[in-house]
C-alpha positions as CSV (number, residue, x, y, z in Angstrom):
1,M,37.8,-0.2,-5.8
2,H,36.6,2.1,-8.6
3,E,36.0,5.6,-7.4
4,S,32.3,5.6,-8.4
5,D,31.7,2.4,-6.5
6,L,33.5,3.8,-3.5
7,N,31.4,7.0,-3.5
8,Q,28.2,4.9,-3.8
9,Y,29.2,2.8,-0.8
10,L,30.0,5.9,1.2
11,N,26.7,7.5,0.3
12,E,24.9,4.4,1.3
13,L,26.7,4.2,4.6
14,T,25.8,7.8,5.3
15,S,22.1,7.1,4.5
16,M,22.1,4.0,6.8
17,W,23.8,5.9,9.6
18,R,21.2,8.7,9.2
19,I,18.4,6.2,9.6
20,R,20.1,4.5,12.6
21,H,20.7,7.7,14.4
22,F,17.2,9.0,13.7
23,E,15.8,5.8,15.3
24,E,18.1,6.1,18.3
25,H,17.0,9.7,18.8
26,V,13.3,8.7,18.4
27,A,13.8,6.1,21.1
28,Q,15.2,8.7,23.5
29,L,12.4,11.2,22.7
30,R,9.8,8.5,23.4
31,A,11.5,7.5,26.6
32,D,11.3,11.2,27.7
33,N,7.6,11.2,26.8
34,L,8.2,13.9,24.1
35,I,6.7,11.5,21.5
36,A,3.3,10.1,22.3
37,G,1.8,6.9,21.1
38,S,3.1,3.7,19.6
39,V,6.6,3.7,18.1
40,H,8.1,0.9,16.0
41,L,11.8,1.2,15.1
42,C,13.8,-0.3,12.3
43,N,17.3,-0.5,13.7
44,G,19.2,-3.2,11.8
45,Q,17.0,-3.2,8.7
46,E,18.5,-0.1,7.0
47,A,19.9,-1.8,3.9
48,I,16.5,-2.8,2.7
49,Y,15.3,0.8,2.5
50,V,18.5,2.3,1.1
51,G,19.1,-0.5,-1.4
52,T,15.5,-0.5,-2.7
53,C,15.2,3.2,-3.0
54,A,18.3,3.2,-5.2
55,A,16.2,1.4,-7.8
56,L,13.3,3.9,-7.7
57,D,12.5,7.2,-9.4
58,L,10.9,8.9,-6.5
59,R,9.6,11.7,-8.7
60,R,7.0,9.3,-10.0
61,D,7.3,6.0,-8.1
62,A,5.4,5.4,-4.9
63,V,6.3,3.6,-1.7
64,F,3.7,2.2,0.8
65,P,5.4,1.1,4.0
66,T,4.0,-0.5,7.1
67,Y,4.0,1.3,10.5
68,R,7.8,0.6,10.8
69,G,8.3,3.3,8.2
70,H,10.8,5.9,9.4
71,G,13.6,4.2,7.5
72,W,11.6,4.2,4.3
73,A,10.8,7.9,4.8
74,I,14.5,8.9,5.2
75,A,15.6,6.7,2.3
76,C,13.0,8.4,0.1
77,G,14.6,11.7,1.0
78,T,12.1,13.1,3.4
79,P,13.7,16.0,5.4
80,L,14.7,15.0,8.9
81,D,13.4,18.2,10.5
82,A,9.9,17.6,9.2
83,L,10.0,13.9,10.2
84,F,11.0,14.7,13.8
85,A,8.4,17.5,13.9
86,E,5.7,15.0,12.8
87,L,6.6,12.5,15.5
88,L,6.7,15.3,18.1
89,G,3.3,16.7,17.1
90,R,4.6,19.9,15.7
91,A,2.9,22.1,13.2
92,G,5.9,21.8,10.8
93,G,5.6,18.0,10.6
94,V,5.2,16.4,7.2
95,N,1.5,16.0,8.1
96,G,1.1,18.9,10.4
97,G,1.6,16.7,13.5
98,R,-1.5,14.6,12.7
99,G,0.1,11.4,11.6
100,G,2.7,10.7,14.2
101,S,5.0,7.7,14.1
102,A,2.7,5.2,12.5
103,Y,0.7,7.2,10.0
104,L,3.0,9.7,8.4
105,S,3.3,10.3,4.7
106,A,5.4,12.5,2.4
107,P,4.1,12.2,-1.1
108,D,6.4,14.9,-2.4
109,H,9.2,12.4,-1.7
110,G,7.4,9.3,-3.0
111,L,6.3,8.1,0.4
112,Y,2.5,7.5,0.2
113,G,1.8,6.7,3.8
114,E,2.4,4.2,6.5
115,N,-0.4,2.0,7.7
116,S,-0.8,0.4,11.1
117,I,-3.3,-2.2,9.8
118,V,-1.1,-5.2,9.2
119,G,-0.7,-5.8,5.4
120,A,-3.1,-3.0,4.5
121,G,-0.5,-1.2,2.3
122,A,-0.4,-4.1,-0.2
123,P,-3.8,-3.6,-1.8
124,I,-3.3,0.2,-1.7
125,A,0.0,-0.2,-3.6
126,A,-1.7,-2.6,-6.0
127,G,-4.4,0.1,-6.7
128,A,-1.7,2.7,-7.3
129,A,0.0,0.4,-9.7
130,L,-3.3,-0.3,-11.5
131,A,-3.7,3.5,-11.9
132,A,-0.2,3.6,-13.4
133,T,-1.3,1.3,-16.2
134,F,-3.8,4.0,-17.3
135,D,-2.2,7.3,-16.6
136,G,1.0,6.8,-18.7
137,S,3.2,7.8,-15.8
138,G,5.5,4.8,-16.0
139,R,5.2,4.6,-12.2
140,I,6.0,1.5,-10.3
141,T,4.9,1.0,-6.6
142,V,6.5,-0.7,-3.6
143,A,4.5,-2.4,-0.9
144,A,6.6,-3.1,2.1
145,F,5.5,-5.2,5.1
146,G,6.7,-7.8,7.6
147,E,6.7,-11.5,7.2
148,G,3.7,-11.9,9.5
149,A,1.7,-9.9,7.1
150,M,2.1,-12.6,4.5
151,N,-0.7,-14.5,6.4
152,Q,-3.2,-11.7,6.0
153,G,-6.0,-12.1,3.6
154,S,-5.6,-8.6,2.2
155,V,-2.0,-9.4,1.2
156,H,-3.1,-12.6,-0.5
157,E,-5.7,-10.7,-2.5
158,A,-3.2,-8.0,-3.4
159,L,-0.7,-10.5,-4.6
160,N,-3.2,-12.4,-6.7
161,F,-4.8,-9.2,-8.1
162,A,-1.3,-7.8,-9.1
163,A,-0.4,-11.1,-10.7
164,V,-3.6,-11.4,-12.7
165,Y,-3.3,-7.9,-14.1
166,Q,0.5,-7.9,-14.4
167,L,0.7,-4.8,-12.3
168,P,4.0,-2.8,-11.9
169,V,4.4,-3.4,-8.1
170,L,7.2,-4.7,-6.0
171,F,6.2,-6.6,-2.8
172,I,9.0,-6.3,-0.3
173,V,8.8,-8.6,2.7
174,E,11.0,-7.4,5.5
175,N,11.6,-10.7,7.2
176,N,13.1,-10.0,10.6
177,R,12.1,-13.5,11.7
178,Y,9.6,-12.4,14.3
179,S,6.0,-11.7,13.7
180,E,5.6,-9.3,16.6
181,L,6.8,-11.6,19.4
182,T,6.4,-15.0,17.7
183,P,9.0,-16.6,15.4
184,I,7.7,-16.9,11.9
185,A,8.8,-20.6,11.9
186,S,6.2,-21.3,14.6
187,M,3.4,-19.8,12.4
188,V,3.8,-21.5,9.1
189,R,4.6,-24.9,7.7
190,S,7.2,-23.4,5.4
191,D,9.0,-20.2,6.3
192,R,10.4,-19.8,2.8
193,L,7.8,-17.1,2.1
194,Y,9.2,-16.1,-1.3
195,S,8.2,-19.6,-2.6
196,R,4.5,-18.5,-2.4
197,A,5.1,-16.2,-5.4
198,S,5.0,-19.1,-7.8
199,G,1.5,-19.9,-6.7
200,Y,0.4,-16.5,-7.9
201,G,2.4,-16.8,-11.1
202,M,4.9,-14.1,-10.3
203,R,8.6,-13.9,-9.7
204,G,9.8,-14.5,-6.2
205,V,13.3,-14.4,-4.6
206,R,14.8,-14.6,-1.1
207,I,17.8,-12.3,-0.5
208,D,20.2,-11.3,2.2
209,G,18.5,-8.1,3.3
210,N,21.6,-7.0,5.3
211,D,23.9,-6.9,2.2
212,I,23.5,-3.5,0.5
213,D,24.9,-4.8,-2.8
214,T,22.4,-7.7,-2.9
215,V,19.4,-5.5,-2.0
216,R,20.4,-2.8,-4.5
217,E,21.0,-5.1,-7.4
218,T,18.0,-7.2,-6.8
219,A,15.8,-4.1,-6.5
220,I,17.2,-2.7,-9.8
221,Q,16.5,-5.9,-11.7
222,A,13.1,-6.3,-10.2
223,A,12.2,-2.6,-10.9
224,A,13.3,-3.0,-14.5
225,H,11.3,-6.2,-14.9
226,T,8.1,-4.8,-13.6
227,R,8.5,-1.3,-15.2
228,S,8.8,-3.0,-18.6
229,G,5.5,-4.9,-18.2
230,G,6.8,-8.1,-16.7
231,G,4.4,-8.0,-13.8
232,P,4.9,-7.9,-10.0
233,V,7.9,-9.3,-8.1
234,L,8.0,-10.6,-4.5
235,I,11.3,-10.0,-2.7
236,E,11.8,-11.6,0.7
237,A,14.6,-9.7,2.4
238,M,16.1,-11.6,5.3
239,T,17.2,-9.3,8.2
240,Q,17.0,-8.9,12.0
241,R,15.9,-6.0,14.1
242,L,18.3,-4.9,16.8
243,V,15.5,-3.5,19.0
244,G,12.1,-4.7,20.2
245,H,9.0,-5.0,18.0
246,Y,7.7,-1.8,19.7
247,F,9.1,0.7,22.1
248,G,9.3,-1.0,25.6
249,D,9.5,-4.5,24.2
250,A,11.9,-6.3,26.6
251,Q,12.5,-9.1,23.9
252,L,12.4,-11.8,26.5
253,Y,11.3,-14.2,23.8
254,R,14.7,-14.0,22.0
255,P,17.4,-16.6,22.8
256,D,20.5,-15.5,24.7
257,G,23.1,-14.2,22.3
258,E,20.8,-13.6,19.4
259,V,20.8,-9.8,19.5
260,E,24.6,-9.8,20.0
261,Q,25.1,-12.0,17.0
262,A,22.7,-9.8,15.0
263,R,24.9,-6.7,15.8
264,E,27.8,-8.5,14.0
265,D,25.7,-9.1,11.0
266,E,23.7,-5.9,10.7
267,P,24.1,-3.8,7.5
268,I,26.1,-0.9,8.9
269,A,28.6,-3.2,10.5
270,R,29.0,-5.3,7.4
271,L,29.5,-2.3,5.0
272,T,31.9,-0.7,7.5
273,R,34.0,-3.9,7.5
274,L,33.9,-4.1,3.7
275,L,35.1,-0.5,3.3
276,A,37.8,-0.9,5.9
277,A,39.0,-4.1,4.1
278,R,39.2,-2.1,0.9
279,G,41.4,0.6,2.3
280,V,39.1,3.2,3.7
281,A,40.6,4.7,6.8
282,Q,38.9,4.2,10.1
283,A,39.0,8.0,10.6
284,E,36.9,8.5,7.5
285,L,34.4,5.9,8.5
286,D,34.1,7.5,12.0
287,A,33.7,10.9,10.4
288,I,30.7,9.6,8.4
289,R,29.1,8.2,11.5
290,D,29.7,11.3,13.5
291,A,28.5,13.7,10.8
292,A,25.2,11.7,10.4
293,H,24.8,11.8,14.2
294,Q,25.3,15.6,14.3
295,E,22.9,16.1,11.4
296,V,20.2,14.1,13.1
297,A,20.8,15.7,16.5
298,E,20.5,19.2,15.0
299,A,17.3,18.3,13.2
300,A,15.8,17.0,16.4
301,K,16.8,20.1,18.2
302,R,15.1,22.3,15.6
303,A,12.0,20.2,15.7
304,L,11.8,20.4,19.5
305,A,12.0,24.2,19.3
306,A,9.1,24.4,16.8
307,P,5.6,25.2,17.9
308,L,3.1,22.5,18.7
309,A,0.3,21.8,16.2
310,D,-2.8,23.9,16.9
311,P,-5.5,21.6,18.4
312,S,-8.2,23.9,16.9
313,T,-7.2,22.6,13.4
314,I,-7.9,19.0,14.3
315,E,-10.9,18.7,12.0
316,E,-9.1,20.1,9.0
317,H,-8.2,17.6,6.1
318,M,-10.8,15.1,7.3
319,Y,-13.3,13.6,4.9
320,A,-16.2,11.3,5.3
């Protein structure tokens, strides 16, 4: 393996472990009632975020994730301390403790806000892409949402609008096979969602969302296509989540053995096996995992020690 390729893989593995450990810490903090409100975790979907962000210039490009957005935030480079602080309602959070798990944003790092309205980020991303056609920034935008959101009218309108105006936007469908608690195959006649792209007159592709190489290369090609004026691209990234749709979801709707099989196929396990097969020592792989765990744990500890947000400021930054 060429040294540059090896370093890229190791960096990607580090990023994915950072996301995984962050989500594991969030789950424990929520269980301890230190995080309030709804929490949606992305364990098992890390390659989508890391691979896509490798294709972006986050000094100008903009990412609009759904409410399952912690992984996107970390892949965009948002500091862990400030992310934990946000979820914990601390004043040092990326939004001063106002956004919490489902509404955080970090525009300084290219993350322009989660949205708990299913599919609502798609038209917002299309609007930001439209603005890019006027402001000369060369910006492209990413709208990320689950497969269930493909049945929302707002997503249909965003796809059609982006195609008509050839907007520089990537639509990333994180297809983890369950729309909340219902298999996507039970909700649509054809579950090959990428094929809808042709009806809008745009490119569409289905990929293995657990393979970091595939995600990265597909995103690079799609970003180059849309940035050069080729119009929007719809990428359906197939994956599985290793946890429930929401914190506390017992996942009784999932067949026996499905989660266990998903753990064999998830992106961290796959990249670890690939690196081991190419000669990377197990001790080095373990060190990457442990270093990411320590980094996340220390960030959580610092956030917990930070002061809570001042309730008297609750009306600040509000507009009507």
